[in-house]
Each structure stands twice: as structure tokens, then as C-alpha cells.
N, C-alpha and C positions, 0 to 999 in steps of 0.2 A: 340458822335458819330452817325453819320447819316446814312440811307440807307443801313444798315449791313442786310445781307442774316439772315433767322431765325435760320440758322445753328450756325452763329458767334453769334447771339445775345444770344442763349442758352448758347454756350460755354463761353462766357465772364461772364454770370451770374455765371454758376458753379465755373469758375475758381476764381472767387472774393470771395468765400467763402473757409475761410483757414481750410481746411478739413485733417490736417495734420494726420496721420494714428494714431489710428483707430478714430478719429473723423469724422464725417460725414456734420456737419455745415449746414445742411440743404440741400445738393443738392440731397438726394434722396426725400425729400419732394417736391422740384420742378419738378422732374421727374415724380413723382407718378402723381401730379395733371394733367401734360398734358397726360400721359397715361389714367387716367379716363376719361378724356375728349372723347377719341376715343373708348372706349368700353373696356378697361382692366380690370380684376378683379385683385384686389391688395392684396398680401398676406405679412402681414409684420413678419418678420422671424428672430427678435434679438435673439442672443445668447451672453450670459456675457454681455459685455460693447459694443458689435459690433452690427451696424444697418445693416440689410440685408431685401431686399424685392424678391418676385418672382409675376410677373405679367403675364396674360395670356388673350388672346384675342381669342375665339374659342375653341370647345369642341372635335374636330374630326380630322382625318387626322394627318400627319406628322407634328410634332413642329419642328419650328426653333426660337433656343434660341438666343438673343443676351445677351452676360454678359460681365461683366465689374466691375469696382471699382471707388469709389468717394474718397478712400484716396488718398493722396498724401504723398511723402517723404519731409522732412523738407527743408528748403530753403537755410539753409547754411546763410553767412553773407548776409544781407539785402542791406547792403552799397555797395556791389559788384554788385547789380543787376542794369541793365538799368532802369528798373520801378520797382516799388513796387511788389513783388511777387503775392501778391493777388489784386493789383489794375491793372488788363489787360488792354494792348495797342497795337493796332497795328502800327505798325512803320515799314516804307517801304516794307509794304506787310505782315510781319511777325507778328504773334500773340503772344506777351510775357505774360508769367506768368506759376507760379507751376502749372503744370497740363495741360498744354495746349497741349502737345504731349503723355503725360501718366496720365491718358489717358479721360480727361474731353472732349478734342476736339473729339475723338470717342463716347463717349455718347451722346454728342450733336449732332452728325450724324446719330446715330442710331435711337434717339427719332424722329427728323426732316424726315429720312427717311420712319419711319413707318407712320408718321402722312400723308406725300405725298402718300404712297401708299394706305391706307387706304380710303383717300378721292376719289382716282381714281377707286378702286377695294373695295368696303365696303361689296361684298356679296362672297368675296375670300374663296377658301377651305382652309382646314390646319389651323395650330394652330401657332401663333406668341406669343413668350414670352421673359421677360426680368428676368435675376438674377444679380442682383446687390448687392455688398459687400463694406464696408467700411475696411476691414481687408487682404488687398491684400499686401500692402506696408511693414506690420508688421508682427507678427507671423503667421498669415494664421491659426490659431487655431479655431475661431468662425466664420468665414465667409464662404466663398464658399463651403469648406468642409463639416461643418454642414448643410448647407443648401442642397447639394446634398444627403447629408445621410438622412434627413427626407424625401426628394422627392422619394429616392430610397425605403424607408420603408412603403410608401403608393403606391409603383409601378407606380409613374410618368414615362411618358416617353418623353424622348426629345431626337429627332432624330437627328437633326443635330444644332450645337452652331458656331457662329461667334464670337470670343473673340476679343474686340476692342484693344487689345495690338499694340504698334508700331512697326509694323511688316516692314515697308519699311525701304531700306537702302539709297539710292540716290535719286529716284523718289517716286512717290505715287504710290503703287501698284506693284512697281517691284518685291516685294518677298512678299508670302503669307507663313505662318507658317502651314504645314498640319503635324506637330507631334512635339514631344519634347524628348529629352533625358531622362531618368530615373535619380535620384540623390539620394546618400545617403552619409553620412557623418560618420566618427567615431574620437574617443577622444579615444586614447590609451595613456596609461602609463606602461613605462618600469622601472621595479625596480631591483635597484643596490643594492650597499652597500656602506655609505657615509665613507670617510676615507681621511686621510691625503696622498697628492700626493707624498709624499717622501716614502711612505709604501704603495705602490699599491698593494703589495700581500696581505694586510690587508683589501682591498676595492675591488669592483667591480664597474669600470664605466657604468652607463646605455647608455652613448653615445656612447662608444666603442661596448657594446654589441650591440645597437640597430642598428648601421650603416650599416651593412650588410644586415639585414631584410629590412631596408629602400630602400638600392638601388635595392635590388631585385624586392620589390613592384613596384620600379617607372620605372623599366626596363622590367617587366613582358609583355608579347602580351597576352592581356585579350582575344581579338576577332578580326576579322576583320571587322566588321561593316557589313553593307547590302547595297543595292541599295538605302536606305532612311536614313540610319543612318552612321555617321563615327565611326572608331572602340572606344571601351570605355577608357575613360581617367582617370588615378589615378593622383590625385596632393596631396603632402604634402602643407597644406598651413599655417602651424604654428609649430617651435619646441620651445621646453623652457626645460632648464634645468641648473641646476648651482645654488650656493649660493651667487655668486657675487664676491667670493673671490679666488685668483690665485692658493692658496694652498689646496684647499678642493676638493676631488672627490665626486662629486653629488649622492645624491641616488636613484633619479628618473629621468626621461625623459617624458616630454609630448609631443605627436604628434597630431596634428588636421589633418585629411587627408578627401579629398573628392570623390567620383566617379560620373561621367557622363557617363550612361552606355546606350548601344544600347538595341533594342528589341531582340537582340541574347542572352542575358543574364538577370538574374533576381537578386534580393536582396539575396534571400539564397545562392546561387551559390557564388557569388561574395564574400559574408560574409566566406563561407566555404573555399574559396582559399586563402582569407586573413589568416585566422586563420591555416591552414596547412602551409604557409610560416614563420608565428610566431611561430609555434611550432617547424617547422623544425630547426629553430637557436635557440632553446633551451632556450626562454626568459622566464622570469617571467614577467606577463603583466596582465593588466586588460584592456577591450575595451568597451566604451561605443558606441551604433549606434543608429544615428538618421536618420530615415528613411523620405525622402522628397517626393517621388513619382514616380511611375512606368514610362516608356516612354510609349507614345501615339501614333499613327500612325492613320491619315487618307488616304487611299488610293484613287487614282482618281476615281471618281463616279459622283454621282448626283450633291452634295453639290461643289465637287471641280470644276466640270463642270460648273455651274451656276457662281461660283465666277469667273472663268477664262474669261469667257463670258462677265461678267459685267465689271470687270476690261479693257477688250480689248475694249469695246464700248465705255468707258467714257474718258480713258487715251490714248488710242492708243497704248499700249503695251500688250505683254504677260506676265504675272507673273512667276517667277521661283518658286517650290516648294522647301521648305527648312525645316529641321528639328535644325538648328543651334541655338545657343544662350541659354539662361538658362531656367528657369522654368516659367510657370504661374499656373493660375487657371485652365487653361484646362485641367490639369492632374486629377484635381478632377473630372471634368463633365466628362471626358473620361470613368471613373468608370462604368458610367450609360449604357453603349455600344454605346455612342454617338460620331458621327463624329464629331471632332473638328478642326476648322481652325480658324487661328489668322490672322486679317487683319486690319490694322489701317495705321497711319501716318509715316512719317519720324521719326527716332528713334536716332538721332545724338546728340540730346542735352538734351535726358531724365535724370533726376537726377541730371543734372548740374546747374549751376550760369546760369542766362538767359535761362531757357528752353524756345522754342519757336516752331511754326510751321508755316508753308506758309498757310497765312490765308485762300486763295481759295482754298487748297488742301483738307479742312475740306468740302467745298461746295462739291468738286468733292467726297469725301468720302461718303456722304451723298446720292448722285447721284448713287454711286456702290451700297451702301448697297440697295437701292431702287430696283435697276435693280436686284438685286439678289432676292428680294422677288418677282420680276415680273417672274423671271426665273423659280423660284419653285412653285409660286402659282398661278400667274394670268391666265395663260394660260391653267389652270383646274377649273377655275370659271365658 
């Protein structure tokens, strides 16, 4: 390929590295080398088998952090791809490869945006930082959350953060995520008594016992949401019971469920309400909780205004603020009191066979990131 922009050259380099979670495959080294050249101090922050780094330029003023991940999900059957997933190619204007949209394209755009900004404004005020992990698509145990804990322990301040997750829906910049719902899961075991179906008085069927409680949990009105979040959602994702035989009453039922909750509620309140419902139905049960993250919200203000202006000037649309979708590493960074916004390319092919992104949109994304920096810092230099 010839005559590629710096953003596309870097994106192709990153995509060509098979960094299936939690592997990094040298992606962070590529980014670090570029950032060193423009005056960033690099802090390697590995935890367990996971590579992370925190890079910063500047020592005073507000800190704008670009956050993202170099790991990608597995490719699936490579024979079904138009191109080998780690041999990226541009076909009819679309850049194909695993990670093109989620989120190596964003990482490339971030780096080139900062390079251009610093070239034009070498004496800018404020601080620019990068928080990069290789553990976002996996268990997210030794990645961003560990880095954030370390930064908080030394009172590091991050005022604003842009996460490069693919937030756009139909066209670049049409949606920016200014928050996410909280998430937690339950692993519920209902106990009955195994027996012969012909002698139900000698058994207790946990399926029958659990059904009214599950119905109540699924129909309970948890809250009304608010101006930024939809109402809290409860969903059963798995049910399992029985021995496989038709003449045996099972002894246990296992149910996996998940809450996606608004900022109107918290983990302890929801957990207490679930337990109240289970106890109301006089069930014998155990439940294990997995806490995935609190909701976070960045209200309109200096960061959101800078992003909206940059999108408007670059692609001539006004983005919609949204808190829909799943979770991201933004939930960990928000613990620092940071204003967090997710802004990245179109997300319609992420995690799919033939993941791709409009190649020119990555150039536009770099311009948007650069204009955000100008809006926040250049006029103060």
C-alpha cells in the first residue's frame, strides 16, 4: 500500500499484530516509541500476565487522558474472512482486520492526533496522558482497574478521559457515550429435594419452587431511570436443572441473571431487593454475586462541549449523548472522579467475522481528537 496517511499506516501496523487477549504482541511498544519521541514520560505498569502503560506529557494543569486497549477478541474461523484477520487490507475504502474498529483504529488516531497537536502547540498548557491495557476483552482483572488503583494510591489526577471505544452507530461521531449503566450478576442455586416423579409428595421440585420468584424478579419495576439512563433492567441469562431423565424430580435449579442499572440505584440496594423477593417465596438458596461496575455519567460541560464542537467542525453533525450499550473500562477510570466520554468509529462489525472500518473515518477521527486538544489546551497556551 502506498500513499497512506500516518493514521492508517499506524492502524495497519497495530492490526497486523495478533494481540488476542490478553496478549499485546508488541502493540504497546509501537505506541510507546512514538510517544517517547514527542516528550512523553512512560511508566510500564504490568500486572500478572497483562501489559499496561501510563504515559504523560506535562506536569501542571488539567490532565486529558486517552484510554484504550491493544487486545482483541479471537478471530473465529479465519477461512470465513475476506482477508486474513491479522493481514489488514483496504478493500473498497474499508480497512479489514481484527481490531480495525475495536479498537486499534482509535489507538492510531489518538497517537497521530497528539503528534500533530504537539507539533503545532509544543508549549501547550495542561497535561496529556495515555492509559493503555491489553486486558479489556478478557477478564479485566489486571488491566485498567489495576492501573487506576495504582494511580489513585499516589493521588494522580485525571480530569478528563476519552476512551476510544467504537461509539458511533451510523456515521462517525453521531453518538458519543457520556456514561454507562452499572452491571452486576448473580449465580443463584435453588434447592429442592430429588425424587421420583410418581411420588411428588416425597420430593420438592426446585423448578416449581423457583418459578414464582423468577417471574416476580423479571416483572419488578426497579426504577424509572432518569434524563440520562433508561430504567434498570433485570435479565435471566441461563437456567439449568434436571438429570436428563424424564422420571426424576431434580434436586437443584441454577439461574444466572444480570442487572444493568441506572444511577438511581446502587449494588447494595438491588442486592437487598433480590434477597427480599427470594425470602418472600420461602426458598432455600445460595447466591454468588459478581460486581462488574458502577454506573458513571459525564454531564455536559467543558469536556463534552469540546468534543461536540470538534465533531461538528470535522464531520458537520451534532452528536447525540448516550449511555446505552454495555460496559467499558471507562467505569474504572470514572472512580477517580474523572469526566469520561467514549468516542470512536462505527461499531456495526465489532467482534464479528470481517471486522472493518471506513478507512477515511480513521483520518477524520484523528482530526476530531486533535481538535478536542485544541479546544481544551491550545487557546490557553
